[in-house]
Each structure stands twice: as structure tokens, then as C-alpha cells.
OpenMM code with the backbone's topology and positions (N, CA, C; nanometers):
from openmm import Vec3, app, unit

residues = "UNK UNK UNK UNK UNK UNK UNK UNK UNK UNK UNK UNK UNK UNK UNK UNK UNK UNK UNK UNK UNK UNK UNK UNK UNK UNK UNK UNK UNK UNK UNK UNK UNK UNK UNK UNK UNK UNK UNK UNK UNK UNK UNK UNK UNK UNK UNK UNK UNK UNK UNK UNK UNK UNK UNK UNK UNK UNK UNK UNK UNK UNK UNK UNK UNK UNK UNK UNK UNK UNK UNK UNK UNK".split()
positions = [
    Vec3(5.2051, 10.0732, -0.6653),
    Vec3(5.2868, 10.0880, -0.5844),
    Vec3(5.2496, 10.0859, -0.4093),
    Vec3(5.1481, 10.0513, -0.3486),
    Vec3(5.1410, 10.0643, -0.2358),
    Vec3(5.1169, 9.9037, -0.2361),
    Vec3(5.0799, 9.8165, -0.2873),
    Vec3(5.1422, 9.6358, -0.2647),
    Vec3(5.2976, 9.6590, -0.3072),
    Vec3(5.3681, 9.6864, -0.3302),
    Vec3(5.5348, 9.7138, -0.4014),
    Vec3(5.5316, 9.8135, -0.2452),
    Vec3(5.5269, 9.8919, -0.1848),
    Vec3(5.6073, 9.9295, -0.0912),
    Vec3(5.5625, 9.9044, 0.0362),
    Vec3(5.5251, 9.7436, 0.0644),
    Vec3(5.4198, 9.7314, 0.2392),
    Vec3(5.5514, 9.6230, 0.2838),
    Vec3(5.5064, 9.6321, 0.3735),
    Vec3(5.5724, 9.5737, 0.5441),
    Vec3(5.5090, 9.4933, 0.5661),
    Vec3(5.4621, 9.3225, 0.5844),
    Vec3(5.3504, 9.2438, 0.7257),
    Vec3(5.5124, 9.2802, 0.8196),
    Vec3(5.4713, 9.2896, 0.9238),
    Vec3(5.5825, 9.2971, 1.0452),
    Vec3(5.6130, 9.1538, 1.1042),
    Vec3(5.5019, 9.0551, 1.0981),
    Vec3(5.5153, 8.9213, 1.1309),
    Vec3(5.6518, 8.8907, 1.0577),
    Vec3(5.6780, 8.9444, 0.9238),
    Vec3(5.7528, 8.9313, 0.7988),
    Vec3(5.9656, 8.9375, 0.9234),
    Vec3(5.9132, 9.0629, 1.0068),
    Vec3(6.0214, 9.1723, 1.0520),
    Vec3(6.0212, 9.0371, 1.1524),
    Vec3(5.9545, 9.0280, 1.3110),
    Vec3(5.9040, 9.0183, 1.4229),
    Vec3(5.8737, 8.8754, 1.4087),
    Vec3(5.9427, 8.7617, 1.4778),
    Vec3(5.8617, 8.6410, 1.5257),
    Vec3(5.8765, 8.6038, 1.7475),
    Vec3(5.6798, 8.6902, 1.7557),
    Vec3(5.7131, 8.6948, 1.8309),
    Vec3(5.7841, 8.6165, 1.9296),
    Vec3(5.7564, 8.5135, 1.9161),
    Vec3(5.7807, 8.3969, 1.9913),
    Vec3(6.0082, 8.4216, 2.0351),
    Vec3(6.0785, 8.4214, 1.9396),
    Vec3(6.2085, 8.4467, 1.9113),
    Vec3(6.2426, 8.6043, 1.9922),
    Vec3(6.1870, 8.7425, 1.9843),
    Vec3(6.2213, 8.8353, 2.0077),
    Vec3(6.1651, 8.8324, 2.1128),
    Vec3(6.0437, 8.7997, 2.1627),
    Vec3(5.9754, 8.8259, 2.3352),
    Vec3(5.9217, 8.9620, 2.3366),
    Vec3(5.8962, 8.9511, 2.2454),
    Vec3(5.8712, 9.1213, 2.1815),
    Vec3(5.6783, 9.0767, 2.1981),
    Vec3(5.6438, 9.1616, 2.3344),
    Vec3(5.4649, 9.0693, 2.3329),
    Vec3(5.3802, 9.1249, 2.2434),
    Vec3(5.3146, 9.0515, 2.1947),
    Vec3(5.1666, 9.1108, 2.1372),
    Vec3(5.0828, 9.2244, 2.1255),
    Vec3(5.1254, 9.2053, 2.2606),
    Vec3(4.9789, 9.3064, 2.2491),
    Vec3(5.0442, 9.5222, 2.2586),
    Vec3(5.1916, 9.4688, 2.2224),
    Vec3(5.3345, 9.5785, 2.1767),
    Vec3(5.3421, 9.5916, 2.0759),
    Vec3(5.3143, 9.5018, 1.9099),
    Vec3(5.2523, 9.4697, 1.8139),
    Vec3(5.1795, 9.6116, 1.7559),
    Vec3(5.0169, 9.6383, 1.8304),
    Vec3(5.0070, 9.7332, 1.7572),
    Vec3(5.0898, 9.8861, 1.7425),
    Vec3(5.1493, 9.9385, 1.8632),
    Vec3(5.2102, 10.0912, 1.8710),
    Vec3(5.3378, 10.0894, 1.7872),
    Vec3(5.3958, 9.8996, 1.7894),
    Vec3(5.4875, 9.9273, 1.7311),
    Vec3(5.4464, 9.9771, 1.5968),
    Vec3(5.3681, 9.9368, 1.5483),
    Vec3(5.3038, 9.9315, 1.3685),
    Vec3(5.3526, 10.0762, 1.3751),
    Vec3(5.2404, 10.2044, 1.4704),
    Vec3(5.1758, 10.3034, 1.4778),
    Vec3(5.3210, 10.3767, 1.4684),
    Vec3(5.4536, 10.2971, 1.5132),
    Vec3(5.6122, 10.3970, 1.5582),
    Vec3(5.6466, 10.3978, 1.3663),
    Vec3(5.6439, 10.2882, 1.3537),
    Vec3(5.6440, 10.1907, 1.2446),
    Vec3(5.6084, 10.3101, 1.0936),
    Vec3(5.5348, 10.3333, 1.1099),
    Vec3(5.4235, 10.4020, 1.0375),
    Vec3(5.4771, 10.5652, 1.0325),
    Vec3(5.5081, 10.5926, 1.1237),
    Vec3(5.5532, 10.7381, 1.1856),
    Vec3(5.6463, 10.8060, 1.1089),
    Vec3(5.7657, 10.7082, 1.1700),
    Vec3(5.8770, 10.6701, 1.1194),
    Vec3(5.9208, 10.6554, 0.9181),
    Vec3(5.8076, 10.5703, 0.8989),
    Vec3(5.7679, 10.6141, 0.8065),
    Vec3(5.7732, 10.7023, 0.6845),
    Vec3(5.6497, 10.7873, 0.7734),
    Vec3(5.6923, 10.9593, 0.7043),
    Vec3(5.7551, 11.0372, 0.7341),
    Vec3(5.7934, 10.9964, 0.8204),
    Vec3(5.9428, 11.1378, 0.8509),
    Vec3(5.9648, 11.0534, 0.7799),
    Vec3(6.0373, 10.9940, 0.7365),
    Vec3(6.1987, 10.9809, 0.6358),
    Vec3(6.1035, 11.0230, 0.4508),
    Vec3(5.9976, 10.9597, 0.4578),
    Vec3(6.0112, 10.9457, 0.3373),
    Vec3(5.9197, 11.1193, 0.2850),
    Vec3(5.8980, 11.2583, 0.4073),
    Vec3(5.8404, 11.3224, 0.3729),
    Vec3(6.0083, 11.4498, 0.3985),
    Vec3(6.0911, 11.3891, 0.5225),
    Vec3(6.2637, 11.3854, 0.3876),
    Vec3(6.2888, 11.3884, 0.3399),
    Vec3(6.3151, 11.2852, 0.2405),
    Vec3(6.3923, 11.2366, 0.2180),
    Vec3(6.3296, 11.3398, 0.0094),
    Vec3(6.1890, 11.3060, 0.0824),
    Vec3(6.1351, 11.4029, -0.1180),
    Vec3(6.0460, 11.4830, -0.0774),
    Vec3(6.1235, 11.5887, -0.0396),
    Vec3(6.0044, 11.7271, 0.0168),
    Vec3(5.8763, 11.7329, -0.0551),
    Vec3(5.9272, 11.7787, -0.2736),
    Vec3(5.8373, 11.7664, -0.2789),
    Vec3(5.7036, 11.6831, -0.3817),
    Vec3(5.7669, 11.5501, -0.3109),
    Vec3(5.5669, 11.4622, -0.3226),
    Vec3(5.5647, 11.4483, -0.2459),
    Vec3(5.3934, 11.3872, -0.2644),
    Vec3(5.2895, 11.3807, -0.0937),
    Vec3(5.3002, 11.2379, -0.1521),
    Vec3(5.3162, 11.1579, 0.0082),
    Vec3(5.2295, 10.9654, -0.0079),
    Vec3(5.1892, 11.0367, 0.0892),
    Vec3(5.0884, 10.8336, 0.1173),
    Vec3(4.9955, 10.8427, 0.1273),
    Vec3(5.0908, 10.7243, 0.2693),
    Vec3(5.0903, 10.7096, 0.4153),
    Vec3(5.1175, 10.5220, 0.4339),
    Vec3(5.0081, 10.5093, 0.5700),
    Vec3(4.9530, 10.4085, 0.5021),
    Vec3(4.9072, 10.3071, 0.6296),
    Vec3(4.9392, 10.2534, 0.7246),
    Vec3(4.8674, 10.2018, 0.7264),
    Vec3(4.8681, 10.0929, 0.8812),
    Vec3(4.7869, 10.0437, 0.9312),
    Vec3(4.7978, 9.9456, 0.8446),
    Vec3(4.6769, 9.8194, 0.9404),
    Vec3(4.6892, 9.6728, 1.0005),
    Vec3(4.6105, 9.7302, 1.1101),
    Vec3(4.6624, 9.6358, 1.2047),
    Vec3(4.5262, 9.5259, 1.2142),
    Vec3(4.4956, 9.5441, 1.1401),
    Vec3(4.3293, 9.3553, 1.1729),
    Vec3(4.2968, 9.3729, 1.0894),
    Vec3(4.3513, 9.3922, 0.9450),
    Vec3(4.2262, 9.3361, 0.7795),
    Vec3(4.2583, 9.1754, 0.7728),
    Vec3(4.1603, 9.1619, 0.7818),
    Vec3(4.1605, 8.9932, 0.7803),
    Vec3(4.2394, 8.9308, 0.6242),
    Vec3(4.2287, 8.9865, 0.4967),
    Vec3(4.2911, 9.0145, 0.4307),
    Vec3(4.4425, 9.0340, 0.4159),
    Vec3(4.5161, 9.0849, 0.5152),
    Vec3(4.6830, 9.1156, 0.4904),
    Vec3(4.7387, 8.9638, 0.6536),
    Vec3(4.8527, 8.9635, 0.5754),
    Vec3(4.9355, 8.8541, 0.7277),
    Vec3(4.9472, 8.9642, 0.7398),
    Vec3(4.9254, 8.9922, 0.9151),
    Vec3(4.9444, 9.0544, 1.0014),
    Vec3(4.9375, 9.1845, 1.0096),
    Vec3(4.9568, 9.2293, 1.1131),
    Vec3(4.9787, 9.3905, 1.0893),
    Vec3(5.1148, 9.4553, 0.9451),
    Vec3(4.9892, 9.5317, 0.8656),
    Vec3(5.1176, 9.5676, 0.7958),
    Vec3(5.1188, 9.7517, 0.7982),
    Vec3(5.2346, 9.7619, 0.7034),
    Vec3(5.2793, 9.9130, 0.6797),
    Vec3(5.3227, 9.9466, 0.5276),
    Vec3(5.2143, 10.0157, 0.4705),
    Vec3(5.2345, 10.0519, 0.3328),
    Vec3(5.2536, 10.1800, 0.3248),
    Vec3(5.3519, 10.1609, 0.1981),
    Vec3(5.3159, 10.3927, 0.1188),
    Vec3(5.2640, 10.3430, -0.0542),
    Vec3(5.2649, 10.5065, -0.0072),
    Vec3(5.2231, 10.5662, -0.2069),
    Vec3(5.2279, 10.6468, -0.2430),
    Vec3(5.2382, 10.7154, -0.3657),
    Vec3(5.2662, 10.8327, -0.3568),
    Vec3(5.0716, 10.8367, -0.3825),
    Vec3(5.0900, 10.9706, -0.3137),
    Vec3(4.9323, 11.0863, -0.3673),
    Vec3(4.9428, 11.1012, -0.5554),
    Vec3(4.8319, 11.1190, -0.5556),
    Vec3(4.8359, 11.2155, -0.6901),
    Vec3(4.7202, 11.2901, -0.6499),
    Vec3(4.7573, 11.3982, -0.6984),
    Vec3(4.6816, 11.4998, -0.7531),
    Vec3(4.6391, 11.4628, -0.8754),
    Vec3(4.4970, 11.5427, -0.8376),
    Vec3(4.4568, 11.6152, -0.9750),
    Vec3(4.3855, 11.7087, -1.0076),
] * unit.nanometer
topology = app.Topology()
chain = topology.addChain("A")
for resn in residues:
    res = topology.addResidue(resn, chain)
    for name in ("N", "CA", "C"):
        topology.addAtom(name, app.Element.getBySymbol(name[0]), res)
């Protein structure tokens, strides 16, 4: 689920074309992650989600935001 429900910021924003300073990207990623948390909680109040914001993982294509359902045992 986390693999399907993710987005790479570089797929959404071209720093050269958007005029977005590169140093603003970590803050943008955090804000988008918080927005996703709020939207998921509001839309699905009976479910728990984990929203991750990864800024510098060498395995990822730039800053990445993902979510998945938290499974309770």
C-alpha cells in the first residue's frame, strides 16, 4: 500500500520552471505530509494511517511522501 500511495516531489515540481528555491523543498514536503495526515483523518476517521516524509533517502527519487494503513495486532 505504501508503494502505491506515494509521490515524489520531483514529479510534481520542476525547480527551474516553478521558481521554487531548492532549500524550500524540505519545508514543502513536511507541509504536504501534514496535509495528507489531516485529509486522511478527516476522510477516514475510523482508520489509522502512517504518513512518511522522506527527504534524503538514496533509494528514492528526491523527497517522497507516502502513506499506508496502520495494522493493529
